[in-house]
Structure formats: structure tokens, C-alpha cells
C-alpha atoms as one frame of an Amber mdcrd trajectory, in Angstrom:
protein
  80.245  31.507  21.339  81.797  31.779  17.887  78.677  33.393  16.417  78.682
  36.106  19.059  82.335  36.812  18.335  81.457  37.184  14.645  78.700  39.698
  15.429  81.066  41.588  17.704  83.613  41.728  14.872  80.939  43.136  12.568
  79.949  45.766  15.153  83.592  46.797  15.585  83.739  47.526  11.820  80.447
  49.448  11.595  80.790  53.231  11.445  78.801  55.314  13.936  75.417  56.247
  12.495  75.137  53.117  10.344  71.417  52.573   9.544  69.776  49.585  11.174
  66.190  48.613  11.810  66.259  45.740  14.319  68.478  43.665  16.528  67.689
  40.280  18.022  68.396  40.232  21.771  67.823  36.974  23.647  65.273  35.935
  21.015  63.299  39.198  21.094  63.292  41.733  18.252  64.205  45.262  19.312
  63.547  48.175  16.942  66.535  50.487  16.501  67.302  53.203  13.970  71.091
  53.202  13.848  74.237  51.752  15.333  76.152  54.143  17.579  79.141  52.229
  18.985  80.407  49.024  20.613  82.849  49.282  23.470  83.857  47.049  26.371
  81.132  44.500  25.685  78.310  47.049  25.377  76.555  47.919  22.120  74.921
  51.323  21.733  72.046  51.961  19.326  69.752  54.891  18.561  66.276  53.857
  19.692  63.665  56.437  18.636  65.969  59.355  19.430  67.306  57.872  22.651
  70.416  55.796  23.262  69.785  52.116  23.980  72.593  50.095  25.562  72.694
  46.311  25.176  75.159  43.651  26.236  76.883  42.821  22.968  77.107  39.116
  23.840  73.295  38.927  24.054  72.769  40.251  20.521  72.167  37.249  18.268
  71.154  39.009  15.071  71.076  42.369  13.293  68.901  43.705  10.483  70.653
  46.401   8.466  68.993  49.243   6.598  66.421  51.862   7.455  63.313  50.768
   9.356  61.031  52.074   6.588  62.647  49.634   4.155  62.102  46.728   6.561
  58.431  47.632   6.991  57.866  47.575   3.224  59.385  44.096   2.997  57.102
  42.824   5.762  54.031  44.153   3.935  55.063  42.382   0.742  55.589  39.114
   2.619  52.168  39.481   4.258  50.518  39.976   0.870  50.183  43.763   1.108
  50.349  46.102  -1.872
């Protein structure tokens, strides 16, 4: 439970529009483009131009930065040019 509280503290400090590329929800990666807000246990993210709402307590990880940057890192790890 402590880890979730730490992620919630981080979300409370993030400004709206903060660039993100993925969140980990119940062990599954969800692509997002930016953080919108966290309020009353719900976390809001921009998901391809739509608003995605997730239970904040179910988010176990966050990947910061633009999605394009994350894709480049994956290619390098996979041996791409």
C-alpha cells in the first residue's frame, strides 16, 4: 500500500498536461500521452485525444516523457537502428 501512496503523491505534484507515454495498471501497460489530473482516487490521462479515467490505486507504474521518445528507446533495446 505504501507504493501506491507514493505514486499518488507524485500524481498530486504533476502539473496538468505533463507528458507521459505509459502507465502500468494491474500489470498491463496502457499508452497515454499526458497526465490530466488526479482527484478523489481517480487519475485522468489523455489517451489519443480522449480522456481516460483510471482508479489511482490500481496504477503501479508510470513512464514519463513523450511516447515518441519511449518508442525510440524500445527500438534501440531491440537492436534497431
